[in-house]
C-alpha positions as CSV (number, residue, x, y, z in Angstrom):
1,X,-10.6,63.7,-11.1
2,X,-12.7,66.7,-12.2
3,X,-14.5,64.7,-14.9
4,X,-15.2,61.9,-12.4
5,X,-16.7,64.3,-9.8
6,X,-18.9,66.0,-12.5
7,X,-20.1,62.6,-13.7
8,X,-21.0,61.6,-10.1
9,X,-23.0,64.8,-9.6
10,X,-24.9,64.4,-12.9
11,X,-25.8,60.8,-12.0
12,X,-26.9,61.9,-8.5
13,X,-29.6,64.1,-9.8
14,X,-30.6,62.1,-12.9
15,X,-33.9,60.3,-12.3
16,X,-33.6,56.5,-12.4
17,X,-36.6,54.4,-13.5
18,X,-38.3,52.9,-10.5
19,X,-40.7,49.9,-10.5
20,X,-43.8,50.7,-8.3
21,X,-46.0,47.8,-7.3
22,X,-46.4,44.9,-4.9
23,X,-43.4,43.1,-3.5
24,X,-44.2,40.1,-1.3
25,X,-42.5,37.0,0.0
26,X,-42.0,34.8,3.0
27,X,-39.2,34.2,5.6
28,X,-38.3,30.7,6.8
29,X,-35.6,29.0,8.8
30,X,-33.2,26.5,7.2
31,X,-35.8,23.7,7.7
32,X,-38.5,25.6,5.8
33,X,-40.5,26.5,8.9
34,X,-42.0,30.1,8.8
35,X,-40.3,32.8,10.9
36,X,-42.9,35.1,12.6
37,X,-41.9,38.6,13.6
38,X,-38.9,39.1,11.3
39,X,-38.2,42.7,10.5
40,X,-38.1,43.2,6.7
41,X,-36.6,46.5,5.5
42,X,-36.7,47.8,1.9
43,X,-33.4,49.7,1.2
44,X,-32.6,52.0,-1.6
45,X,-29.1,53.5,-2.1
46,X,-29.9,56.3,0.4
47,X,-31.4,54.1,3.1
48,X,-34.5,52.5,4.5
49,X,-37.6,53.3,2.4
50,X,-40.2,51.0,4.0
51,X,-40.4,48.3,6.6
52,X,-42.7,45.4,7.5
53,X,-42.9,42.5,9.9
54,X,-43.5,38.9,8.8
55,X,-46.8,37.3,10.0
56,X,-47.6,33.9,11.4
57,X,-46.9,32.3,8.1
58,X,-43.6,34.2,7.6
59,X,-45.2,36.3,4.9
60,X,-44.5,40.0,4.2
61,X,-45.8,42.5,1.7
62,X,-44.8,45.9,0.4
63,X,-46.5,48.4,-1.8
64,X,-43.5,50.5,-2.7
65,X,-41.2,51.7,-5.4
66,X,-38.1,49.7,-6.2
67,X,-35.3,49.8,-8.7
68,X,-32.2,47.6,-9.5
69,X,-30.3,49.2,-6.7
70,X,-32.9,48.2,-4.0
71,X,-32.4,45.4,-1.6
72,X,-34.2,43.7,1.2
73,X,-32.6,43.4,4.7
74,X,-34.2,40.8,6.9
75,X,-33.5,40.5,10.6
76,X,-35.0,38.2,13.3
77,X,-34.1,37.2,16.8
78,X,-32.0,34.1,16.7
79,X,-31.0,34.4,13.1
80,X,-28.3,36.0,11.0
81,X,-29.1,39.2,9.1
82,X,-29.8,38.5,5.4
83,X,-29.5,40.9,2.5
84,X,-31.3,40.1,-0.7
85,X,-30.7,42.2,-3.9
86,X,-33.6,43.2,-6.1
87,X,-35.2,42.7,-8.6
88,X,-36.1,39.1,-7.6
89,X,-39.0,36.9,-8.5
90,X,-42.1,37.8,-6.4
91,X,-43.3,36.1,-4.3
92,X,-39.8,35.4,-2.9
93,X,-38.7,33.0,-0.2
94,X,-35.9,34.0,2.1
95,X,-34.3,31.4,4.4
96,X,-32.4,32.6,7.5
97,X,-29.5,30.8,9.2
98,X,-29.4,30.5,13.0
99,X,-27.1,33.0,14.7
100,X,-26.8,34.4,18.3
101,X,-26.5,38.1,17.6
102,X,-29.7,40.2,17.3
103,X,-29.9,43.0,14.8
104,X,-32.4,45.7,13.6
105,X,-33.1,47.1,10.1
106,X,-32.3,50.6,11.3
107,X,-30.3,51.5,14.4
108,X,-28.4,54.4,16.1
109,X,-24.7,54.8,15.4
110,X,-25.2,56.6,12.1
111,X,-27.2,59.3,10.5
112,X,-27.2,57.1,7.4
113,X,-29.5,54.1,7.6
114,X,-27.7,50.8,8.1
115,X,-28.3,47.7,10.2
116,X,-25.9,47.1,13.1
117,X,-24.2,44.3,11.1
118,X,-22.9,47.0,8.7
119,X,-21.7,49.5,11.2
120,X,-18.2,49.8,12.7
121,X,-19.4,51.1,16.1
122,X,-20.1,48.9,19.2
123,X,-23.9,48.4,19.1
124,X,-26.3,46.3,21.0
125,X,-30.0,45.8,20.0
126,X,-32.5,44.5,22.6
127,X,-35.3,43.1,20.4
128,X,-39.0,43.3,21.1
129,X,-39.2,39.5,21.4
130,X,-36.6,39.6,24.2
131,X,-38.5,42.5,25.9
132,X,-41.7,40.4,25.9
133,X,-40.1,37.1,26.9
134,X,-38.3,38.6,30.0
135,X,-41.4,40.1,31.5
136,X,-39.7,43.2,33.0
137,X,-42.1,46.0,33.6
138,X,-39.4,48.7,33.6
139,X,-36.3,48.8,31.3
140,X,-33.7,48.8,34.1
141,X,-33.0,45.0,34.3
142,X,-33.0,44.7,30.5
143,X,-30.1,47.2,30.2
144,X,-28.0,45.4,32.8
145,X,-27.0,42.7,30.4
146,X,-25.6,45.1,27.8
147,X,-21.8,44.9,27.5
148,X,-19.9,47.9,29.0
149,X,-23.0,49.1,30.9
150,X,-23.4,49.5,34.7
151,X,-26.8,50.4,36.1
152,X,-27.1,52.3,39.4
153,X,-30.4,52.0,41.3
154,X,-31.0,53.9,44.5
155,X,-33.3,51.9,46.7
156,X,-35.5,48.8,46.8
157,X,-38.3,50.2,44.7
158,X,-38.3,49.8,40.9
159,X,-39.2,53.5,40.9
160,X,-36.1,54.6,42.7
161,X,-33.7,56.9,40.7
162,X,-31.8,54.7,38.3
163,X,-28.8,56.0,36.2
164,X,-26.4,54.4,33.8
165,X,-22.6,54.5,33.3
166,X,-21.2,53.4,29.9
167,X,-17.5,52.3,29.9
168,X,-16.7,54.3,33.0
169,X,-18.4,57.5,31.9
170,X,-20.3,59.8,34.2
171,X,-24.1,59.1,34.7
172,X,-24.9,62.2,32.6
173,X,-22.6,61.2,29.7
174,X,-25.1,59.3,27.5
175,X,-27.6,60.8,25.2
176,X,-31.0,59.3,25.8
177,X,-33.7,59.4,23.1
178,X,-37.3,58.2,22.6
179,X,-37.8,57.6,18.9
180,X,-34.8,59.8,18.2
181,X,-36.0,62.7,20.4
182,X,-33.5,63.6,23.2
183,X,-35.0,63.5,26.7
184,X,-32.0,64.3,29.0
185,X,-32.5,66.8,31.8
186,X,-31.0,70.3,31.1
187,X,-31.1,71.2,34.8
188,X,-29.0,68.3,35.9
189,X,-26.6,68.5,32.9
190,X,-27.8,65.5,30.9
191,X,-28.9,63.2,33.7
192,X,-31.7,60.7,32.9
193,X,-33.7,58.5,35.2
194,X,-34.3,55.1,33.5
195,X,-36.9,54.0,36.1
196,X,-39.4,56.1,34.2
197,X,-39.4,54.0,31.0
198,X,-42.0,51.2,31.0
199,X,-41.5,48.3,28.6
200,X,-45.0,47.9,27.2
201,X,-44.6,50.7,24.7
202,X,-41.3,49.5,23.3
203,X,-40.6,47.8,20.0
204,X,-36.8,47.6,20.7
205,X,-33.9,49.3,22.4
206,X,-30.7,50.4,20.7
207,X,-27.4,51.2,22.5
208,X,-24.2,52.4,20.9
209,X,-21.1,52.8,23.0
210,X,-18.3,55.3,22.5
211,X,-18.3,59.1,22.1
212,X,-20.9,60.1,19.5
213,X,-21.2,63.9,19.5
214,X,-19.9,64.1,15.9
215,X,-23.3,62.6,15.0
216,X,-25.6,63.5,17.8
217,X,-24.3,66.6,19.5
218,X,-24.7,67.2,23.2
219,X,-24.5,64.6,26.0
220,X,-23.2,61.8,23.7
221,X,-19.9,61.6,25.6
222,X,-20.1,57.8,26.4
223,X,-22.8,56.6,24.0
224,X,-26.4,56.8,22.9
225,X,-29.5,55.0,24.1
226,X,-32.6,55.1,21.9
227,X,-35.9,53.7,23.0
228,X,-37.9,52.8,19.9
229,X,-41.7,52.6,20.4
230,X,-44.1,50.2,18.7
231,X,-45.3,51.1,15.2
232,X,-48.1,50.0,12.9
233,X,-45.9,48.0,10.6
234,X,-46.8,44.4,9.9
235,X,-49.9,42.3,10.8
236,X,-52.5,43.4,13.3
237,X,-51.4,42.8,16.9
238,X,-53.0,43.0,20.3
239,X,-51.4,42.4,23.7
240,X,-52.7,42.4,27.3
241,X,-50.6,41.7,30.4
242,X,-51.6,41.5,34.0
243,X,-49.4,40.5,37.0
244,X,-49.0,40.7,40.7
245,X,-46.3,39.9,43.2
246,X,-44.4,40.6,46.4
247,X,-44.9,43.9,48.3
248,X,-48.3,44.3,46.5
249,X,-46.5,44.8,43.2
250,X,-48.9,44.9,40.2
251,X,-48.8,45.6,36.5
252,X,-51.5,46.0,33.8
253,X,-50.9,46.9,30.2
254,X,-52.7,46.9,26.9
255,X,-51.0,47.4,23.5
256,X,-52.2,47.2,19.9
257,X,-51.0,47.9,16.4
258,X,-52.1,47.5,12.8
259,X,-53.0,49.2,9.5
260,X,-56.1,51.2,8.9
261,X,-56.9,52.8,5.5
262,X,-53.2,52.8,4.6
263,X,-52.1,54.3,8.0
264,X,-50.0,52.4,10.5
265,X,-51.4,52.8,14.1
266,X,-50.0,51.7,17.4
267,X,-50.8,52.5,21.0
268,X,-50.0,51.3,24.5
269,X,-51.2,51.9,28.1
270,X,-49.4,50.6,31.1
271,X,-49.6,51.0,34.9
272,X,-47.1,49.5,37.4
273,X,-46.9,49.9,41.1
274,X,-45.7,48.4,44.4
275,X,-45.5,49.3,48.1
276,X,-41.8,48.5,48.7
277,X,-40.1,46.9,51.7
278,X,-40.2,49.8,54.1
279,X,-42.5,52.8,54.7
280,X,-42.5,55.5,52.0
281,X,-40.8,53.2,49.4
282,X,-43.8,52.8,47.3
283,X,-43.9,53.7,43.6
284,X,-46.4,54.2,40.8
285,X,-45.6,54.4,37.1
286,X,-48.2,54.9,34.4
287,X,-47.8,55.8,30.8
288,X,-49.6,56.0,27.4
289,X,-48.1,56.0,23.9
290,X,-49.5,56.6,20.4
291,X,-47.7,56.2,17.1
292,X,-48.9,57.0,13.6
293,X,-47.1,56.3,10.3
294,X,-47.7,56.1,6.6
295,X,-45.7,55.3,3.4
296,X,-46.7,56.4,-0.1
297,X,-44.8,56.6,-3.3
298,X,-41.3,57.5,-2.2
299,X,-42.4,59.4,0.9
300,X,-43.1,58.5,4.5
301,X,-44.4,60.2,7.6
302,X,-44.4,59.2,11.2
303,X,-45.4,60.9,14.5
304,X,-45.5,59.6,18.0
305,X,-46.3,60.8,21.5
306,X,-45.5,59.5,25.0
307,X,-46.8,60.6,28.4
308,X,-45.6,59.2,31.6
309,X,-46.5,59.9,35.2
310,X,-44.4,58.5,38.0
311,X,-44.6,58.8,41.8
312,X,-42.1,57.4,44.2
313,X,-41.4,57.7,47.9
314,X,-37.9,58.5,49.2
315,X,-37.2,57.0,52.6
316,X,-33.5,58.0,52.4
317,X,-30.3,55.9,52.6
318,X,-31.4,53.5,55.4
319,X,-28.8,50.9,54.6
320,X,-25.1,51.4,55.3
321,X,-24.4,54.2,57.7
322,X,-20.7,54.1,58.6
323,X,-20.6,57.5,60.4
324,X,-24.0,57.2,62.1
325,X,-25.4,60.2,60.3
326,X,-28.7,58.7,59.3
327,X,-31.6,60.0,61.4
328,X,-34.3,57.4,60.5
329,X,-36.8,56.7,57.7
330,X,-37.9,59.8,55.9
331,X,-41.7,59.5,55.7
332,X,-42.3,62.9,54.0
333,X,-40.0,63.1,50.9
334,X,-41.7,62.1,47.7
335,X,-41.1,62.7,44.0
336,X,-43.7,63.2,41.3
337,X,-42.8,63.4,37.6
338,X,-44.9,64.1,34.6
339,X,-43.0,63.7,31.4
340,X,-44.3,64.0,27.8
341,X,-42.4,63.6,24.5
342,X,-43.7,64.2,21.0
343,X,-41.9,64.0,17.6
344,X,-42.4,63.7,13.9
345,X,-40.4,62.6,10.9
346,X,-41.0,63.3,7.2
347,X,-38.9,61.6,4.5
348,X,-38.9,62.0,0.7
349,X,-36.7,60.2,-1.8
350,X,-36.4,62.9,-4.5
351,X,-34.6,60.4,-6.7
352,X,-33.3,56.9,-5.9
353,X,-30.0,58.6,-5.0
354,X,-31.2,61.7,-3.1
355,X,-33.2,61.8,0.1
356,X,-34.5,64.8,2.1
357,X,-35.7,64.5,5.8
358,X,-37.3,66.8,8.3
359,X,-37.5,66.1,12.1
360,X,-39.2,67.9,14.9
361,X,-39.7,67.2,18.6
362,X,-40.8,68.5,21.9
363,X,-40.1,67.3,25.4
364,X,-41.6,68.6,28.7
365,X,-40.6,67.3,32.1
366,X,-42.4,68.5,35.2
367,X,-41.1,67.4,38.6
368,X,-42.5,68.1,42.0
369,X,-40.6,67.2,45.1
370,X,-41.9,67.2,48.7
371,X,-39.4,67.1,51.6
372,X,-39.1,68.0,55.3
373,X,-37.4,71.2,54.2
374,X,-40.3,72.3,52.0
375,X,-41.7,71.7,48.5
376,X,-39.9,72.4,45.3
377,X,-40.5,72.1,41.5
378,X,-38.5,71.7,38.4
379,X,-39.6,72.1,34.8
380,X,-37.4,71.0,31.9
381,X,-38.4,71.9,28.3
382,X,-36.7,71.0,25.1
383,X,-37.6,71.7,21.5
384,X,-35.7,70.4,18.5
385,X,-35.8,70.7,14.7
386,X,-33.5,69.1,12.1
387,X,-33.2,68.9,8.4
388,X,-31.0,66.4,6.6
389,X,-30.1,65.5,3.0
390,X,-28.6,62.1,2.2
391,X,-27.0,61.3,-1.2
392,X,-25.6,58.2,-2.8
393,X,-22.7,59.7,-4.8
394,X,-21.4,56.3,-6.0
395,X,-22.3,52.7,-5.1
396,X,-19.6,52.7,-2.5
397,X,-20.0,56.3,-1.1
398,X,-23.0,57.7,0.7
399,X,-23.0,61.1,2.3
400,X,-25.3,63.0,4.6
401,X,-25.4,66.6,5.7
402,X,-27.7,68.3,8.1
403,X,-28.5,71.2,10.3
404,X,-30.1,71.0,13.8
405,X,-31.5,73.5,16.2
406,X,-32.2,72.7,19.9
407,X,-33.6,74.8,22.7
408,X,-33.2,73.7,26.3
409,X,-35.0,75.6,29.1
410,X,-35.3,75.0,32.9
411,X,-37.3,76.7,35.6
412,X,-37.2,75.6,39.2
413,X,-37.5,76.7,42.8
414,X,-33.7,77.3,43.2
415,X,-32.8,79.2,40.0
416,X,-33.9,82.7,41.0
417,X,-33.1,86.3,40.2
418,X,-32.1,89.0,42.7
419,X,-35.7,89.2,43.9
420,X,-35.6,85.5,44.6
421,X,-38.2,84.9,41.9
422,X,-37.8,81.8,39.7
423,X,-37.1,82.6,36.1
424,X,-36.6,80.4,33.0
425,X,-32.9,79.8,32.1
426,X,-32.4,78.7,28.5
427,X,-29.8,77.8,26.0
428,X,-30.0,77.5,22.2
429,X,-27.8,75.0,20.3
430,X,-27.2,75.1,16.6
431,X,-25.4,72.2,14.9
432,X,-24.2,71.4,11.4
433,X,-22.9,68.0,10.6
434,X,-21.5,65.9,7.7
435,X,-21.2,62.2,7.7
436,X,-19.8,59.8,5.1
437,X,-20.1,56.0,4.8
438,X,-17.8,54.1,2.5
439,X,-18.0,50.5,1.7
440,X,-15.4,48.5,-0.3
441,X,-16.6,44.9,-0.2
442,X,-15.8,43.9,3.3
443,X,-14.4,47.2,4.5
444,X,-16.8,49.7,6.1
445,X,-15.6,53.3,6.9
446,X,-17.5,56.0,8.7
447,X,-16.2,59.6,8.8
448,X,-18.1,62.5,10.3
449,X,-17.8,65.9,11.9
450,X,-20.2,68.2,13.6
451,X,-19.9,71.8,14.7
452,X,-21.9,73.2,17.6
453,X,-22.7,76.8,18.6
454,X,-24.1,77.3,22.1
455,X,-26.0,80.6,22.7
456,X,-26.8,81.4,26.4
457,X,-28.9,84.5,26.9
458,X,-28.4,87.1,29.7
459,X,-28.6,85.6,33.2
460,X,-29.6,88.1,35.9
461,X,-27.7,88.4,39.1
462,X,-28.7,86.9,42.5
463,X,-26.9,88.4,45.4
464,X,-28.4,86.3,48.2
465,X,-27.3,83.3,50.3
466,X,-29.9,81.3,48.4
467,X,-27.9,81.8,45.2
468,X,-24.5,80.9,46.6
469,X,-22.6,78.3,44.5
470,X,-20.7,75.5,46.2
471,X,-17.8,77.9,46.9
472,X,-20.1,80.5,48.6
473,X,-20.0,83.2,45.9
474,X,-23.1,85.0,44.6
475,X,-24.0,85.1,41.0
476,X,-23.4,88.5,39.2
477,X,-25.1,89.5,36.0
478,X,-23.8,87.1,33.4
479,X,-24.0,88.6,29.9
480,X,-25.2,86.7,26.9
481,X,-22.4,84.5,25.6
482,X,-21.5,82.0,22.9
483,X,-19.4,78.9,22.9
484,X,-18.5,76.7,20.0
485,X,-17.2,73.1,19.6
486,X,-16.2,70.9,16.8
487,X,-16.4,67.1,17.2
488,X,-15.0,64.5,14.7
489,X,-15.5,60.8,14.4
490,X,-13.8,58.1,12.3
491,X,-14.6,54.4,12.5
492,X,-13.8,51.4,10.4
493,X,-14.3,47.7,10.3
494,X,-13.0,44.9,8.1
495,X,-14.5,41.4,7.8
496,X,-12.4,38.4,6.8
497,X,-13.9,35.4,5.0
498,X,-12.9,33.3,8.1
499,X,-15.5,35.1,10.2
500,X,-13.0,37.4,11.9
501,X,-13.9,41.1,12.0
502,X,-11.6,43.9,13.2
503,X,-13.0,47.3,14.2
504,X,-11.7,50.6,15.6
505,X,-13.0,54.1,16.2
506,X,-12.0,57.5,17.4
507,X,-14.5,60.2,18.5
508,X,-15.2,63.0,20.8
509,X,-18.1,64.0,23.0
510,X,-19.4,67.1,24.7
511,X,-21.6,67.9,27.7
512,X,-22.5,71.5,27.9
513,X,-23.0,73.0,31.4
514,X,-26.4,72.1,33.0
515,X,-28.9,74.7,34.2
516,X,-27.8,74.4,37.8
517,X,-24.1,74.8,36.8
518,X,-25.0,78.0,34.9
519,X,-27.1,79.3,37.7
520,X,-24.7,78.7,40.6
521,X,-21.5,80.2,39.3
522,X,-19.8,83.6,38.8
523,X,-18.1,82.3,35.6
524,X,-19.5,83.9,32.4
525,X,-17.8,81.4,30.1
526,X,-18.2,77.9,31.3
527,X,-17.4,75.6,28.4
528,X,-18.7,72.1,27.6
529,X,-17.0,69.1,29.3
530,X,-15.2,67.0,26.7
531,X,-14.5,63.4,26.1
532,X,-11.9,61.9,23.8
533,X,-12.6,58.2,23.1
534,X,-10.8,55.5,21.2
535,X,-11.5,51.8,20.9
536,X,-10.3,48.8,19.0
537,X,-11.5,45.2,19.0
538,X,-12.1,41.9,17.3
539,X,-15.1,39.7,16.7
540,X,-14.8,36.0,15.8
541,X,-17.6,33.8,14.5
542,X,-17.1,30.0,15.0
543,X,-19.0,26.8,14.4
544,X,-20.9,28.0,11.4
545,X,-21.7,31.3,13.1
546,X,-23.3,29.6,16.1
547,X,-20.7,31.1,18.4
548,X,-19.6,34.8,18.4
549,X,-16.8,36.1,20.6
550,X,-16.1,39.8,21.0
551,X,-13.4,41.8,22.7
552,X,-12.9,45.5,22.6
553,X,-10.3,47.7,24.3
554,X,-11.4,51.3,25.0
555,X,-9.7,54.4,26.4
556,X,-11.7,57.5,27.4
557,X,-10.1,60.8,28.4
558,X,-12.4,63.4,30.2
559,X,-11.2,67.0,29.8
560,X,-12.5,70.4,30.8
561,X,-14.6,69.0,33.6
562,X,-16.4,71.6,35.6
563,X,-15.0,71.9,39.2
564,X,-15.5,74.1,42.2
565,X,-12.4,76.0,43.2
566,X,-12.8,77.1,46.8
567,X,-10.3,76.8,49.6
568,X,-6.8,75.9,48.6
569,X,-7.8,75.9,44.9
570,X,-9.2,79.4,44.8
571,X,-6.0,80.8,43.2
572,X,-6.3,78.6,40.1
573,X,-9.0,80.8,38.5
574,X,-10.6,84.1,38.8
575,X,-13.9,82.3,39.1
576,X,-15.4,79.9,41.7
577,X,-16.0,77.2,39.1
578,X,-14.0,76.5,35.9
579,X,-13.2,73.8,33.3
580,X,-10.0,72.6,35.0
581,X,-10.6,69.0,36.1
582,X,-9.6,65.8,34.3
583,X,-10.1,62.0,34.5
584,X,-9.8,58.9,32.5
585,X,-11.4,55.4,32.1
586,X,-9.9,52.6,30.2
587,X,-10.5,48.9,30.0
588,X,-11.7,45.8,28.2
589,X,-15.2,44.9,27.2
590,X,-15.8,41.2,26.3
591,X,-18.8,39.3,25.3
592,X,-19.8,35.9,24.0
593,X,-23.0,34.7,22.3
594,X,-23.7,31.1,21.5
595,X,-26.8,29.6,19.9
596,X,-26.3,25.8,19.3
597,X,-30.0,25.5,18.2
598,X,-32.9,27.8,17.7
599,X,-34.3,26.9,21.1
600,X,-31.2,27.8,23.1
601,X,-29.2,31.0,23.6
602,X,-26.4,31.8,26.0
603,X,-24.9,35.3,26.2
604,X,-22.3,36.6,28.6
605,X,-20.6,39.9,29.1
606,X,-17.7,41.1,31.2
607,X,-16.0,44.5,31.6
608,X,-12.7,45.3,33.3
609,X,-12.4,49.0,34.1
610,X,-9.5,51.1,35.2
611,X,-10.4,54.7,36.2
612,X,-8.5,57.5,37.8
613,X,-8.8,61.1,38.9
614,X,-6.1,63.2,37.1
615,X,-4.6,66.5,38.3
616,X,-6.2,69.9,37.6
617,X,-4.9,71.7,34.6
618,X,-1.2,73.0,35.0
619,X,-1.0,71.6,38.5
620,X,-0.3,68.4,40.4
621,X,-3.4,69.1,42.6
622,X,-6.6,67.0,42.5
623,X,-10.2,68.2,42.6
624,X,-11.4,68.9,46.2
625,X,-12.0,65.8,48.3
626,X,-10.2,63.5,45.8
627,X,-6.6,62.4,45.4
628,X,-4.7,62.1,42.1
629,X,-4.9,58.5,40.8
630,X,-8.0,57.8,42.9
631,X,-10.6,55.5,41.4
632,X,-13.7,57.2,40.1
633,X,-16.7,56.6,42.4
634,X,-19.4,54.1,41.4
635,X,-17.3,52.7,38.6
636,X,-16.7,49.0,39.6
637,X,-13.4,47.7,38.2
638,X,-15.1,44.4,37.3
639,X,-18.7,43.7,36.3
640,X,-20.5,41.2,34.2
641,X,-23.8,39.4,33.3
642,X,-25.1,36.3,31.6
643,X,-28.4,35.1,30.2
644,X,-29.4,31.6,29.4
645,X,-32.6,31.4,27.3
646,X,-34.4,28.2,26.6
647,X,-37.6,27.8,24.5
648,X,-39.0,24.4,23.7
649,X,-42.6,23.5,23.0
650,X,-45.0,25.3,25.3
651,X,-42.2,26.3,27.7
652,X,-39.6,29.1,27.6
653,X,-37.5,30.6,30.3
654,X,-34.4,32.6,31.3
655,X,-31.7,32.3,33.9
656,X,-30.2,35.8,34.2
657,X,-27.2,36.8,36.4
658,X,-25.6,40.1,37.2
659,X,-22.2,40.2,38.9
660,X,-20.3,43.3,40.1
661,X,-17.1,43.6,42.0
662,X,-16.5,46.1,44.9
663,X,-16.2,49.8,44.1
664,X,-15.5,53.1,45.7
665,X,-18.6,55.0,46.9
666,X,-19.4,58.1,48.9
667,X,-20.9,58.6,52.3
668,X,-24.7,58.2,51.6
669,X,-25.9,61.2,53.7
670,X,-23.5,64.0,52.9
671,X,-21.7,62.7,49.8
672,X,-18.0,63.2,49.0
673,X,-17.6,65.8,51.7
674,X,-18.0,63.1,54.4
675,X,-15.6,60.7,52.8
676,X,-15.3,57.6,50.6
677,X,-16.1,54.0,51.5
678,X,-15.8,50.5,49.9
679,X,-19.0,49.2,48.5
680,X,-18.8,45.3,48.4
681,X,-19.7,43.6,45.2
682,X,-22.6,41.2,44.6
683,X,-24.0,38.4,42.5
684,X,-27.7,38.5,41.6
685,X,-29.7,35.8,40.0
686,X,-33.1,36.0,38.3
687,X,-35.3,33.1,37.1
688,X,-38.1,33.7,34.6
689,X,-40.5,31.0,33.2
690,X,-43.2,31.3,30.5
691,X,-45.8,28.5,29.9
692,X,-48.2,28.7,26.9
693,X,-51.5,27.5,28.3
694,X,-53.7,28.1,25.2
695,X,-53.4,29.8,21.8
696,X,-52.2,33.3,22.5
697,X,-52.4,32.9,26.3
698,X,-49.2,32.6,28.4
699,X,-48.7,32.3,32.1
700,X,-45.4,33.4,33.6
701,X,-43.5,33.9,36.8
702,X,-40.3,35.6,37.7
703,X,-38.2,35.1,40.8
704,X,-35.9,38.1,41.4
705,X,-32.8,38.1,43.6
706,X,-33.1,34.3,43.8
707,X,-30.0,34.1,46.0
708,X,-31.7,36.5,48.5
709,X,-28.4,38.5,48.7
710,X,-28.3,41.7,50.6
711,X,-26.3,44.3,48.6
712,X,-26.3,48.0,47.6
713,X,-25.7,49.2,44.1
714,X,-25.4,52.7,45.5
715,X,-23.9,52.8,49.0
716,X,-26.7,53.3,51.7
717,X,-29.6,52.1,49.5
718,X,-30.4,48.4,50.0
719,X,-31.3,46.1,47.1
720,X,-34.6,44.3,46.9
721,X,-34.5,41.0,48.7
722,X,-36.0,37.7,47.3
723,X,-39.2,38.6,45.6
724,X,-41.4,37.4,42.7
725,X,-44.1,38.4,40.3
726,X,-46.6,36.1,38.3
727,X,-49.0,37.0,35.6
728,X,-50.8,36.3,32.4
729,X,-50.1,37.5,28.8
730,X,-52.6,37.3,26.0
731,X,-51.4,38.0,22.5
732,X,-53.4,38.0,19.2
733,X,-51.7,38.3,15.9
734,X,-53.0,38.6,12.3
735,X,-55.5,35.8,11.6
736,X,-56.1,35.2,15.4
737,X,-58.6,38.1,15.2
């Protein structure tokens, strides 16, 4: 054993001869027709070293170093992922087989590069082609078709606050990233508003389900969502979109990408707006994105920036009003957000078996809110730095270790000191992690662990009614304090030659207290909320991989939830808030994808969910306003979706449906304190049609809520009724210029 380990270390740091030069080829389907837009990744033993996109003739080209352990991984919408070992004759020709499952050359779910097909976690990739075909201006409806996901939109307007629940988790239980940079709100404990992400800037979206804090740290209790922006890889591209529709809705966007003097450049500008169905339900979203990348020798560098401004009216919950508490349309309340995110990534392969990486990022969220009770502001700031080393110890064992530092800071109208002056409340997080990927032919194993240290500086007292927490206690001086957490993960999958794949995973997640939870408590040692998650499932490919069936059982246990302890619960702790509450969510996630031909795709997803409020620690008592065993609010026991996509000749289109059963919701004006109510389910249908009218020019139209159903995703906030948009898309690629 000692000799074997020494040999592995010597081999790891021994230079291996690399062939530097031009690698080119083409991607076709089984009939020999070229496949445009295929992602082509060049992989060494430590991960992705370069990537390109096939042009209109299916051609791709690399100027990169390669050795006998390098391989190409090719993915394209509508085709099975293909891996080709090198060296191979250049130019090479790679034929892809039709398959219904989309993939990407590098996705979330691991700190070690691997396509989704080689990962044991539950992962969904929404490709750039699907994003363009569906013509959605905002990401919300794109995410509704993801298995295990429930979207919650407050109001008719697309700009209304929209949150996500994955497998029954809370709406602040998923880590949200843009190009790998976290953008969750510190003040609201990890909450993220998905209505602020326009689609024009996106290359694809990656969603991994299950607790992932062993890999990603804070907020990854239920999963991770990564929005990947366009890059300069592949042939030159230029896109223009213009549309209009019901309620004065409009959209305009311009995007472009290409190579200039060896640098990849990409940029995007988009503006979306509408007036809504009632007064003060208008919205405006406008954003700009820039991306820069370059590969040279065995090194790469990328940097991106994104700025978004959104403005939306808030007319209030003018829908269901069971207790008669709604006083009429609110014509004053409005929300204005300015969000900006910047990040960079540097990568160097020191040898073909050893890689070093540096990451850095900055996020700034400025929110201004006007209401009848006065104006308020909130500023969220996040800075992040990370260093990672990845090593291929043996052909079947790859390991990665890294350190990460993250600072979160919030300053707003309501977090004040004893003079009622707003002050910045911050927290530093230091993490160290280690991940291992093992591959034995058809068996994939992922093992990882991450330790976190949370450092919260001194928080000054505020002995005023304005600083009361929910139990009515003022905040004393809270000394600087430290909390620590260790989070493991293990996942495995095995593929049989029959097309059957078994997979299972175990992991934990953490959500540290948000800024408001730290500011409105007298507890000096609030700990992170914790999730313990297990899942197990099976995937079956049939009819030459044209049909894929998936089923996954999951069980999530939520522990150390932060709860207020006033009234009858005051004796449970010396403090007014404490980590004493518990809950669970378990169920079945099922999906099916069938592609009988390249021009037809049918996907369907269904989730059965069983949730329950559990007793507080060491008692048989529930959290205030709840009962033990009660269903968790806004987690429908049944939900599902389907998409039928057809593309033939000059025509393509989608028939998309969203179905949700009834769930438990809260009184819309005063929340849980005013009681719980049944929110009926709904079925929503969307029809989308694209017609190519000339080379590069496409006309489209989308009919939303085609059944004209009246429903409320969040009790009290009506859905949009029957409405439509129509527009033109102009796309130029490669030799079209």
